[in-house]
C-alpha positions in Angstrom: -0.1 0.0 0.0 1.1 3.6 -0.9 0.2 7.0 -0.1 -1.4 9.0 -2.9 -2.5 12.8 -3.0 -4.8 14.1 -5.7 -5.9 17.8 -5.3 -6.0 21.3 -6.5 -5.2 24.6 -4.8 -4.9 28.4 -5.4 -1.6 27.7 -7.2 -3.1 25.2 -9.7 -6.7 26.4 -10.2 -8.6 29.7 -10.6 -11.0 30.8 -7.5 -13.9 29.9 -9.7 -12.9 26.2 -10.1 -11.9 26.0 -6.3 -15.2 27.5 -5.3 -17.0 24.5 -7.1 -14.7 22.1 -5.7 -14.5 22.9 -2.2 -16.6 20.6 0.1 -17.9 21.0 3.6 -20.6 19.6 5.8 -22.5 16.7 4.6 -20.7 16.8 1.1 -17.4 16.4 2.8 -18.7 13.3 4.7 -20.0 11.7 1.3 -16.8 12.5 -0.5 -14.7 10.9 2.2 -16.8 7.9 2.4 -17.0 7.5 -1.4 -13.3 7.8 -1.7 -12.6 5.2 1.3 -15.1 2.8 -0.6 -13.3 2.9 -3.9 -11.7 -0.4 -5.1 -8.1 0.5 -4.7 -8.4 2.6 -1.4 -7.7 1.3 1.9 -8.1 4.6 3.8 -8.4 8.5 3.3 -8.7 11.9 4.6 -9.6 15.2 2.9 -8.1 18.7 3.6 -10.6 21.2 2.3 -10.0 24.9 2.9 -10.4 28.3 1.1 -7.3 27.6 -0.8 -7.1 24.0 -1.5 -9.1 20.6 -1.8 -6.8 17.5 -1.4 -7.6 13.8 -1.1 -5.0 12.0 0.7 -5.5 8.2 0.2 -3.7 4.9 0.9 -3.8 2.8 -2.2 -2.8 -0.5 -3.7 -2.8 0.6 -7.4 -1.7 4.0 -8.6 -3.5 4.5 -11.6 -6.7 3.1 -10.1 -6.4 5.4 -7.2 -5.9 8.5 -9.4 -8.8 7.6 -11.7 -11.2 6.9 -8.7 -10.3 10.0 -6.9 -10.3 12.3 -9.9 -13.6 11.1 -10.9 -15.2 11.5 -7.3 -13.7 15.1 -7.1 -15.4 15.9 -10.5 -18.7 14.4 -9.4 -18.8 16.2 -6.2 -17.8 19.5 -7.8 -20.2 19.3 -10.9 -17.2 19.9 -13.0 -16.6 17.7 -16.1 -13.4 15.5 -15.6 -11.9 17.1 -18.6 -12.4 20.5 -17.3 -11.1 19.5 -13.7 -8.0 17.5 -14.6 -5.8 20.3 -16.0 -6.0 21.7 -12.5 -5.4 18.6 -10.6 -1.9 17.7 -9.1 -0.7 14.4 -8.1 1.8 13.3 -5.6 2.9 9.7 -4.7 4.8 7.8 -2.0 7.7 10.0 -0.8 6.5 13.1 -2.6 3.0 12.6 -1.0 4.6 12.5 2.4 7.0 15.5 1.6 3.8 17.5 0.2 1.6 16.9 3.3 4.6 18.1 5.6 5.1 21.3 3.7 1.3 22.0 3.5 0.9 21.7 7.3 3.9 23.8 7.8 2.3 26.5 5.7 4.9 26.7 2.9 2.3 26.0 0.2 -0.2 28.4 1.6 -1.2 31.6 -0.3 0.4 33.6 2.6 3.5 31.5 3.3 3.8 30.3 6.8 0.4 31.0 7.9 -0.4 29.0 11.0 -4.2 28.2 10.4 -3.6 25.3 8.0 -2.2 23.3 11.0 -5.5 23.4 12.7 -7.1 22.7 9.6 -5.1 19.5 8.8 -5.5 18.4 12.5 -9.4 18.9 12.0 -9.4 17.0 8.7 -7.6 14.0 10.4 -10.0 14.0 13.4 -13.0 14.0 11.0 -11.6 11.1 9.1 -10.9 9.2 12.4 -14.6 9.8 13.6 -15.8 8.5 10.1 -13.6 5.4 10.4 -11.8 6.1 7.1 -8.3 6.8 8.5 -6.0 3.9 8.1 -3.0 3.4 10.4 -0.6 4.5 7.8 -2.4 7.9 7.2 -2.9 8.2 10.9 0.9 8.0 11.4 1.5 10.2 8.4 -0.9 12.8 9.9 0.8 12.7 13.4 4.3 13.3 11.7 2.9 16.3 9.7 1.4 17.9 12.8 4.6 17.4 15.0 6.7 18.8 11.9 4.4 21.8 12.0 4.7 22.4 15.6 8.5 22.3 15.3 8.4 24.8 12.5 6.3 27.2 14.5 8.4 26.7 17.8 11.6 26.5 16.4 11.6 29.2 13.8 10.1 32.5 13.1 8.0 31.4 10.2 5.0 33.1 12.0 6.7 36.4 11.0 6.7 35.5 7.6 3.3 34.1 7.5 0.8 36.3 8.9 -2.7 34.4 8.2 -4.7 35.4 5.2 -7.1 37.2 7.5 -4.4 39.4 8.7 -3.2 40.0 5.1 -6.6 40.6 4.0 -7.3 43.3 6.7 -4.1 45.3 6.0 -5.0 45.3 2.4 -8.5 46.4 3.1 -7.1 49.2 5.3 -5.2 50.6 2.3 -8.8 50.9 0.7 -10.3 52.8 3.7 -8.4 55.8 3.3 -10.4 57.1 0.2 -13.6 55.7 -1.6 -12.9 53.3 -4.5 -12.9 55.5 -7.7 -12.7 58.8 -5.5 -12.0 62.0 -7.2 -10.8 63.6 -4.0 -13.8 64.1 -2.0 -12.9 64.2 1.7 -9.5 64.7 3.1 -6.8 62.3 1.7 -5.7 59.7 4.3 -8.6 60.6 6.7 -11.3 58.5 7.8 -14.4 58.8 10.1 -13.8 60.5 13.6 -10.9 58.9 15.7 -9.6 56.9 12.6 -5.9 56.5 12.3 -3.7 57.7 9.5 -3.4 55.6 6.3 0.1 54.6 7.5 -0.7 53.3 11.0 0.9 50.0 10.7 0.4 48.9 14.3 -3.3 49.8 14.2 -4.6 50.0 10.6 -8.4 49.6 11.8 -7.9 52.2 14.6 -11.4 54.0 15.0 -13.0 51.7 12.2 -16.2 49.9 12.5 -16.1 46.1 11.4 -18.9 43.8 10.6 -17.9 40.0 10.6 -20.6 37.8 9.0 -20.1 34.2 10.0 -19.0 32.6 13.4 -16.8 29.8 12.4 -12.8 29.5 12.9 -12.2 31.8 10.2 -14.6 34.4 11.6 -13.2 34.0 15.0 -9.8 34.7 13.7 -11.3 37.7 11.9 -12.7 39.0 15.1 -9.8 38.8 17.1 -7.4 40.2 14.5 -9.6 43.3 14.0 -9.7 43.9 17.6 -5.9 43.6 17.7 -5.6 45.9 14.8 -7.7 48.8 16.6 -11.2 48.3 15.4 -13.5 50.6 17.6 -16.6 48.7 17.1 -17.0 44.9 16.0 -20.5 43.4 15.2 -20.9 39.8 14.6 -23.8 38.4 12.5 -24.3 34.7 12.0 -27.3 32.1 11.3 -26.9 30.9 14.8 -27.3 33.8 17.2 -25.8 32.1 20.1 -22.4 31.5 18.4 -22.5 35.1 17.2 -23.0 36.4 20.8 -20.1 34.2 22.1 -17.9 35.3 19.4 -18.6 39.0 20.0 -18.6 38.9 23.6 -14.9 37.8 23.5 -14.1 41.4 22.0 -16.9 43.3 23.8 -18.7 43.5 20.4 -22.3 43.3 19.6 -24.4 41.0 17.1 -26.6 41.9 14.2 -29.5 39.7 12.6 -28.2 38.0 9.6 -31.6 38.2 7.8 -31.6 41.9 8.0 -28.0 43.2 7.6 -28.9 46.5 5.9 -28.3 48.7 9.1 -25.1 46.8 10.0 -23.7 47.2 6.7 -24.4 50.8 6.6 -22.6 51.3 9.9 -19.4 49.6 9.0 -16.4 50.6 7.4 -15.1 47.1 6.8 -17.2 44.0 6.1 -15.5 40.6 6.5 -17.6 37.6 5.3 -16.3 34.2 5.8 -19.4 31.8 6.1 -19.7 28.1 4.9 -22.9 29.1 2.9 -23.5 27.3 -0.5 -24.9 30.5 -2.0 -24.5 34.4 -1.9 -24.9 36.1 1.7 -24.4 39.5 0.6 -25.9 40.7 -2.7 -25.3 44.0 -4.5 -28.7 45.0 -3.8 -28.1 44.6 -0.2 -25.0 46.9 -0.5 -26.9 49.5 -2.5 -29.6 49.7 0.2 -27.0 50.1 2.9 -25.1 52.9 0.8 -28.5 54.8 0.5 -29.1 54.3 4.3 -25.6 55.5 5.3 -26.2 58.6 3.0 -29.4 59.6 4.6 -29.3 62.4 7.2 -29.9 61.0 10.8 -29.2 61.7 14.2 -26.4 59.3 14.2 -24.7 60.1 11.0 -23.1 63.1 9.8 -24.0 63.3 6.2 -20.9 65.2 5.0 -18.6 62.5 6.4 -20.9 59.5 5.1 -20.8 61.0 1.6 -17.2 60.1 1.0 -16.6 57.4 3.6 -15.6 54.3 1.8 -16.9 50.8 2.4 -14.7 47.8 1.9 -16.0 44.2 1.6 -13.3 41.5 2.4 -14.9 38.3 1.2 -12.7 35.3 2.4 -15.4 32.6 1.7 -15.3 29.8 -0.7 -17.7 29.4 -2.4 -17.9 33.6 -2.2 -20.4 35.2 0.0 -20.5 38.5 -1.7 -21.7 39.2 -5.0 -18.9 40.5 -7.5 -21.3 43.3 -8.5 -21.2 44.8 -5.1 -17.8 46.0 -5.8 -18.8 48.1 -8.6 -20.9 50.4 -6.6 -19.6 53.9 -6.0 -17.4 54.0 -2.9 -17.2 50.2 -2.5 -14.2 48.1 -2.7 -14.3 44.2 -3.0 -11.3 42.1 -2.0 -11.9 38.5 -2.5 -9.4 35.4 -2.3 -8.5 36.0 -6.0 -7.4 39.5 -5.2 -5.4 38.3 -2.1 -4.0 35.7 -4.4 -2.9 38.4 -7.0 -1.6 40.6 -4.0 0.6 37.8 -2.5 2.0 36.9 -6.0 3.1 40.6 -6.7 3.9 41.3 -3.1 1.2 44.1 -2.8 0.0 42.6 0.5 2.8 43.9 2.3 4.0 40.4 3.5 7.7 40.2 4.4 9.3 37.2 3.3 11.8 35.9 5.9 14.1 33.8 3.7 16.1 32.3 6.6 12.9 31.1 8.5 11.4 29.6 5.3 14.7 27.7 4.8 14.8 26.7 8.4 11.3 25.2 8.0 12.3 23.3 4.8 15.3 21.9 6.8 12.9 20.6 9.6 10.8 19.0 6.9 13.7 17.5 5.3 14.9 16.1 8.7 11.6 14.7 9.6 11.1 13.1 6.3 14.5 11.6 6.3 13.8 10.1 9.7 10.7 8.6 8.6 12.3 7.0 5.6 15.0 5.6 7.8 12.5 4.3 10.2 10.7 2.5 7.2 14.1 1.1 6.0 14.7 -0.4 9.5 11.0 -1.7 9.7 11.4 -3.5 6.5 14.6 -5.6 7.7 13.0 -6.0 11.2 11.3 -9.3 10.4 14.7 -10.7 9.3 16.3 -9.4 12.4 13.6 -10.8 14.8 13.8 -14.2 12.9 17.6 -14.2 13.4 17.3 -13.5 17.1 14.5 -16.2 17.4 16.9 -18.6 15.8 19.8 -17.7 18.0 17.4 -18.2 21.1 16.4 -21.5 19.9 20.1 -22.6 19.5 20.8 -21.2 23.1 17.9 -23.1 24.5 18.8 -26.5 22.7 22.3 -26.3 23.9 21.3 -25.6 27.5 19.1 -28.5 27.4 21.8 -30.8 26.1 24.2 -29.5 29.0 21.6 -30.1 31.6 21.2 -33.7 30.4 25.1 -34.3 30.5 25.7 -32.5 33.8 23.0 -33.5 35.9 25.0 -32.7 39.0 25.1 -28.9 38.5 23.0 -27.0 40.9 20.1 -24.7 39.5 22.0 -21.4 40.4 25.1 -22.7 38.3 22.8 -23.6 35.5 21.1 -20.2 35.5 24.6 -18.4 35.5 25.8 -20.4 32.6 22.4 -19.8 30.6 22.8 -16.0 31.3 26.4 -16.0 30.1 25.3 -17.9 26.9 22.8 -15.5 26.0 24.8 -12.2 26.6 27.3 -13.9 24.3 24.8 -14.4 21.5 23.4 -10.9 22.3 26.6 -9.3 21.9 27.5 -11.3 18.7 24.3 -10.3 17.1 24.1 -6.6 18.2 26.5 -5.1 15.7 25.2 -6.9 12.6 21.6 -6.4 13.5 22.1 -2.7 14.0 24.3 -2.4 11.0 21.8 -4.0 8.6 19.1 -1.7 9.8 21.5 1.3 9.1 22.5 0.0 5.6 19.0 -0.9 4.5 18.4 2.8 3.5 21.6 2.8 1.6 21.8 2.0 -2.3 21.4 -1.8 -2.6 20.2 -2.1 0.9 18.2 -5.0 0.1 21.5 -6.9 -0.7 22.5 -6.7 3.0 19.3 -8.3 4.4 19.7 -11.0 1.7 23.3 -11.6 3.0 22.0 -11.9 6.5 19.3 -14.5 5.7 22.2 -16.6 3.6 25.0 -16.2 6.2 22.7 -17.5 9.1 20.6 -19.8 6.9 17.3 -18.2 8.1 14.1 -19.9 7.2 12.1 -17.7 4.6 8.8 -19.2 6.2 10.0 -17.8 9.6 10.7 -14.5 8.4 7.2 -14.4 6.7 5.6 -15.6 9.9 7.0 -12.6 11.7 5.8 -10.2 8.9 2.4 -11.4 9.1 2.3 -11.5 12.8 2.7 -7.6 12.4 4.9 -6.8 15.3 4.1 -3.3 15.3 6.1 -2.3 12.4 5.1 0.3 9.6 5.7 -1.3 6.2 7.3 1.0 3.8 4.9 2.9 1.2 5.1 2.0 -2.3 7.3 -1.0 -2.5 5.9 -2.1 -5.8 5.6 1.5 -7.4 3.1 2.5 -10.0 2.8 0.8 -13.4 4.9 2.5 -16.1 1.9 3.4 -18.4 -1.0 5.7 -17.6 -2.6 9.1 -18.2 -0.7 10.7 -15.1 2.8 10.3 -14.4 3.4 10.1 -10.3 5.7 12.2 -8.6 7.6 9.5 -6.9 11.0 8.6 -5.8 12.3 8.2 -9.2 12.5 10.3 -12.3 11.0 13.9 -12.9 7.8 14.8 -11.1 4.6 15.0 -13.0 3.7 17.8 -10.4 6.2 20.8 -10.5 7.0 23.0 -7.4 5.0 25.8 -8.7 1.7 23.8 -8.8 1.7 22.7 -12.4 -1.5 20.4 -13.2 -1.2 16.8 -13.6 -2.5 17.1 -17.1 -0.4 19.7 -18.3 
């Protein structure tokens, strides 16, 4: 059995395609079960976030696994397979392991080093465990990925390089809050509502601003705490479940709004952050138009002169998107979507500072953990031979002790025990070096030959070795012993030869 990854991300697919491919709730449960029930799959878990949808599976056939998972992704997304395939990437065996480690450490995120993906992978593994689809090999691999990511965030400064997507989005939004979108100069440049900070306030870019957060999930929770930390003077939370909205708002001394009637809350906001899991639109262009009319109307609570030029920024972090694209075309309104964030990250406009040393340090940790896993796998592969050798040695010692007891029947029990211990110590010392060394050499080129030599030199019974293997003495069998067939529609990124999936996210079908 081998580990296979089939997926698409912000690197390989446009946001419109990701929106259709993303799964959650009942759809995620069904996809997970469908994948795990495929003929060549022994276990699976799915990582589905706003930036990626990836299926990790333990398979016994490479091409069969790729075909089954690709077809299921197409079916669940509603996209024709021919349309989806160019955006899919495939990782197999060692490359699959390396990919998961890199993803969990945030090295493959839209914002390099962001820490939210660590929690998302943990949730994905937990959900698969609850559904009974997480095999032992995938569970061990998941534990390795989580441990590696924890090391990355503890031992390096990758968090400095990787502010989360919410933080980057808010800072990008703050730049739009200084003047209205398409402004011709109405209102003082760099100014804002009463109490608002200057345009260049890096420490508190939302100082004096009013923020509306739509949704109450993990992303919304992060948005609320980030907005508070960045100086927002007023935070309002709207959610389908009022209790969750109240709990989230209470954490930052905020208030709540009715999700069914957002007009007033939208009118009062400077920044709207929407990140729900809804399948359809949550905020329409008509909703924003009504809010703009309300905020421009004279009232006891609004200064019409200020409201006339005060910009409204919509930060849509949902996938599928929450905000109708046409809303961004309204006067004074700016819409920042995941596609916008992706373009900003690529061009450096997000203000993200890339700490190359930290990224390099994380890559070194990934390589170290990966190599440790490979070494453990190689040692596990020869372990049945080592166990069989030690078992044979024990049988020889026991036979000689029995023969000795029969010939020297006058020897007392204490002397016999001392002789037995001495014989076993001699055997252990003689076997220690060759058994340790064969485990070390198992990972070197031609490592199999050392194991073969051990079997030949000590005349080990192949049936005894096979019996140890079948007994499963707590060893992890190495992934991909047989490897994929040579022919097929997609070339795997395995141990040998060029990868079908390039580091920059090239699709498997390209």
